[in-house]
C-alpha positions as CSV (number, residue, x, y, z in Angstrom):
1,M,120.2,83.6,132.3
2,F,117.0,81.3,133.4
3,S,114.7,83.7,132.1
4,H,116.3,83.2,128.4
5,I,116.2,79.2,128.5
6,K,112.2,79.6,129.4
7,E,111.8,82.1,126.6
8,D,113.9,80.0,124.3
9,I,111.8,76.7,125.7
10,N,108.1,78.9,125.6
11,V,108.4,80.2,121.9
12,V,109.1,76.4,120.4
13,F,105.4,76.2,121.8
14,E,104.3,79.0,119.9
15,R,106.4,78.1,116.8
16,D,106.5,74.2,116.6
17,P,102.7,72.6,117.1
18,A,105.2,69.0,116.8
19,A,106.4,70.4,120.5
20,R,105.0,68.4,123.1
21,T,106.5,68.8,126.4
22,R,109.4,71.1,128.2
23,W,111.5,67.6,128.6
24,E,111.3,66.8,124.9
25,I,112.0,70.7,123.5
26,L,114.9,70.6,126.1
27,T,116.5,66.9,125.2
28,T,115.9,66.8,121.1
29,Y,115.9,70.1,119.9
30,P,119.0,71.2,118.3
31,G,117.8,74.8,117.8
32,V,117.4,75.4,121.5
33,H,121.2,73.6,122.3
34,A,122.5,75.7,119.5
35,L,120.9,79.0,121.4
36,L,122.1,77.8,124.7
37,I,125.4,77.3,123.9
38,H,126.2,80.0,121.8
39,R,124.7,82.6,124.9
40,F,127.8,81.2,127.0
41,S,130.5,80.9,124.2
42,H,129.5,84.7,123.2
43,W,129.8,85.9,127.2
44,L,133.2,84.4,126.7
45,W,133.7,86.0,123.3
46,Q,132.6,89.6,125.2
47,Q,135.4,88.6,127.7
48,R,138.2,88.8,125.0
49,L,138.4,84.7,125.5
50,Y,138.4,84.2,122.2
51,W,139.8,80.8,122.2
52,P,137.5,79.0,124.3
53,A,134.2,81.1,123.0
54,R,135.5,79.2,119.4
55,L,136.3,76.1,120.8
56,C,132.4,75.8,122.4
57,S,130.8,76.9,119.1
58,H,132.7,74.3,117.0
59,I,131.0,72.0,119.8
60,A,127.7,73.1,119.1
61,R,128.4,72.9,115.6
62,W,129.3,69.4,116.5
63,L,126.3,68.4,118.4
64,T,123.7,70.5,116.8
65,G,125.1,71.4,113.1
66,I,124.3,74.7,113.5
67,E,127.2,77.1,113.1
68,I,127.0,80.5,115.1
69,H,130.2,82.6,115.3
70,P,130.7,83.4,119.1
71,G,130.5,87.0,118.2
72,A,127.4,87.0,116.9
73,V,124.6,88.9,118.6
74,V,121.3,86.9,118.8
75,G,118.3,88.9,120.5
76,R,115.6,87.3,122.6
77,R,113.0,84.4,121.8
78,V,114.7,83.7,118.2
79,F,113.5,79.9,117.2
80,I,115.9,78.0,114.9
81,D,113.7,75.6,113.7
82,H,115.4,72.0,112.6
83,G,118.6,74.0,112.5
84,M,121.1,71.9,110.2
85,G,123.1,73.7,107.9
86,V,122.6,77.3,109.7
87,V,125.7,79.3,109.6
88,I,125.5,82.9,110.8
89,G,128.7,85.1,111.1
90,E,130.9,87.2,113.6
91,T,129.3,90.6,113.1
92,A,125.6,88.8,112.4
93,V,122.8,91.0,114.5
94,I,119.5,89.1,114.9
95,G,117.1,90.9,116.6
96,D,114.2,89.4,118.7
97,D,111.2,87.4,117.9
98,C,113.1,86.3,114.9
99,T,113.0,82.3,113.1
100,L,115.6,80.9,111.0
101,Y,114.6,77.5,109.2
102,H,117.3,75.0,108.5
103,G,120.4,75.6,105.7
104,V,120.1,79.6,106.3
105,T,122.9,81.7,105.9
106,L,124.3,85.0,107.3
107,G,127.0,85.5,105.3
108,G,129.7,87.8,104.0
109,T,130.7,88.8,100.9
110,S,134.2,90.2,101.3
111,W,137.4,89.6,103.8
112,N,137.7,93.3,105.2
113,K,137.2,93.6,108.9
114,G,134.7,95.2,110.6
115,K,130.7,94.8,109.8
116,R,129.9,92.4,107.1
117,H,127.2,90.2,108.0
118,P,123.5,91.1,107.6
119,T,121.5,92.9,110.5
120,L,117.5,91.1,111.1
121,Q,115.5,93.6,112.9
122,D,112.6,92.2,115.3
123,G,110.1,89.9,113.9
124,V,112.1,88.7,110.7
125,V,111.0,85.2,109.3
126,I,113.7,83.7,106.9
127,G,112.9,80.6,104.9
128,A,114.6,77.0,104.8
129,G,117.9,77.7,102.2
130,A,118.0,81.7,102.2
131,K,121.0,83.2,101.8
132,V,121.2,86.6,103.8
133,L,125.0,88.4,102.6
134,G,126.7,91.6,103.4
135,P,126.5,93.7,105.2
136,I,122.7,94.7,104.9
137,T,119.9,95.3,106.9
138,V,116.4,93.3,107.0
139,G,113.5,95.4,108.2
140,V,111.1,94.5,111.1
141,K,108.9,91.4,110.4
142,A,110.2,91.3,106.9
143,K,110.2,87.5,105.3
144,I,112.7,85.7,103.0
145,G,111.2,83.6,100.9
146,S,112.7,79.6,100.8
147,N,115.9,79.4,98.9
148,A,116.0,83.0,98.3
149,V,119.7,84.8,97.6
150,V,119.5,88.6,99.2
151,V,122.4,91.1,98.8
152,K,120.3,94.4,99.6
153,D,118.3,96.2,102.4
154,V,114.8,95.1,102.6
155,P,112.2,97.4,103.8
156,D,110.2,96.4,107.0
157,N,107.0,94.2,106.6
158,A,108.1,93.2,103.4
159,T,108.5,89.7,101.1
160,A,112.1,89.0,99.3
161,V,111.7,86.0,97.0
162,G,114.1,84.7,94.2
163,I,117.4,84.7,93.0
164,P,118.5,87.6,93.5
165,A,115.9,87.8,95.4
166,R,113.1,90.7,95.0
167,I,110.9,92.2,97.2
168,V,107.1,91.8,96.4
169,D,104.4,94.4,97.4
170,P,106.8,96.4,99.7
171,E,104.3,98.9,100.4
172,K,101.4,96.5,101.8
173,P,102.2,93.6,104.2
174,R,100.6,90.1,103.1
175,Q,97.6,89.3,104.3
176,Q,98.3,86.2,106.4
177,D,96.4,83.0,107.3
178,D,94.7,82.1,110.7
179,S,97.4,80.2,112.4
180,S,100.1,82.6,111.1
181,E,98.2,85.5,112.9
182,K,98.5,83.9,116.1
183,T,101.5,82.7,115.9
184,G,103.0,86.2,114.6
185,F,104.9,84.7,111.3
186,S,104.3,82.6,108.2
187,A,105.8,78.8,108.0
188,Y,109.1,79.1,106.0
189,A,108.4,83.0,105.1
190,V,106.1,81.9,102.3
191,S,102.3,81.6,101.4
192,D,99.6,80.7,98.6
193,N,98.2,84.3,98.1
194,M,102.0,85.7,98.0
195,N,101.7,88.2,94.9
196,D,104.8,87.6,92.8
197,P,106.2,90.5,90.7
198,M,106.3,88.0,87.6
199,S,102.5,86.8,87.8
200,K,101.7,90.6,88.0
201,A,103.5,91.4,85.1
202,I,101.8,88.6,82.9
203,H,98.2,89.2,83.8
204,A,99.2,93.0,83.2
205,L,100.0,92.3,79.7
206,M,97.3,90.1,79.4
207,D,94.3,92.9,80.4
208,H,96.3,95.0,78.5
209,I,96.0,92.8,75.5
210,S,92.1,92.3,76.0
211,R,92.1,96.4,76.1
212,Q,94.0,96.5,72.9
213,D,91.7,94.3,71.1
214,S,88.5,95.6,72.5
215,Q,89.2,99.6,71.3
216,I,90.6,97.3,67.8
217,Q,87.2,95.6,67.3
218,E,85.5,99.1,68.0
219,M,87.3,100.9,65.6
220,K,86.4,98.1,63.1
221,E,82.9,98.3,63.7
222,Q,82.9,102.1,63.2
223,L,84.7,101.5,59.5
224,A,82.0,99.2,58.7
225,K,79.5,101.7,59.4
226,L,81.1,104.2,57.1
227,G,81.3,101.4,54.4
228,A,84.8,100.0,54.5
229,D,85.1,96.2,53.1
230,I,86.6,94.5,56.6
231,E,86.1,92.2,59.2
232,T,84.4,92.4,62.5
233,D,85.9,89.6,63.7
234,T,86.9,89.9,67.3
235,E,89.6,87.9,67.3
236,V,93.6,89.7,66.1
237,G,95.7,87.1,65.3
238,Q,96.2,84.4,67.2
239,A,99.6,86.0,68.3
240,F,97.4,88.5,70.3
241,D,94.6,86.3,71.3
242,V,94.0,86.5,75.2
243,N,93.3,82.8,75.4
244,Y,96.5,82.0,73.3
245,I,98.1,83.4,76.4
246,N,96.1,82.5,78.9
247,K,97.2,78.3,77.1
248,I,100.8,79.4,76.7
249,V,100.9,80.8,80.7
250,D,99.4,77.3,82.3
């Protein structure tokens, strides 16, 4: 028990640069308080003392603004930053070294008994306001962007963003900045080099139009050499002009 408390305190130093002393963490961090009470309420739940367990979790919610069902399984070195509005359902499973920001919901999508909440594997980061719903699995070191709504499995090392969430480059883990490389996670599960699929699609369209424009220009030059009366202007209508599309995108 004391080793878990020590880990809960040390992990705050690793992931929150605002933390100054252990006493400050132990007395003013609601995420730490919620996890400490949850460990006790979860033990009561395992002993089939359901009402006392629910009472403890209710008190924790009143004190911290974080609602963790006593039946939820929470691993080691989990960090709940800020915490207000976090909701973790009964059959949710959170692996080791996960990070949750404020407003996160690990919720269910049905009223059926049994597994109905998400499973987070080790090292998952979930950004502020994100909703992970249903009996899905979020893979090892995956990241969920702020305000995303995830209703399907997320592969290992992938990043999910948007509503509904879509996967960003699951085959390649994103490069992290220096600070995230040191701490092993990216703050709020987003970064400025995120490779968004919509941005990729727009740039691919621009590249295609540029290549097509070059091919048409080459054809016109060949026709001109054959004596055809045709303009050799490189612009093929403003609607297909790359610069025009750039203005639209900007």
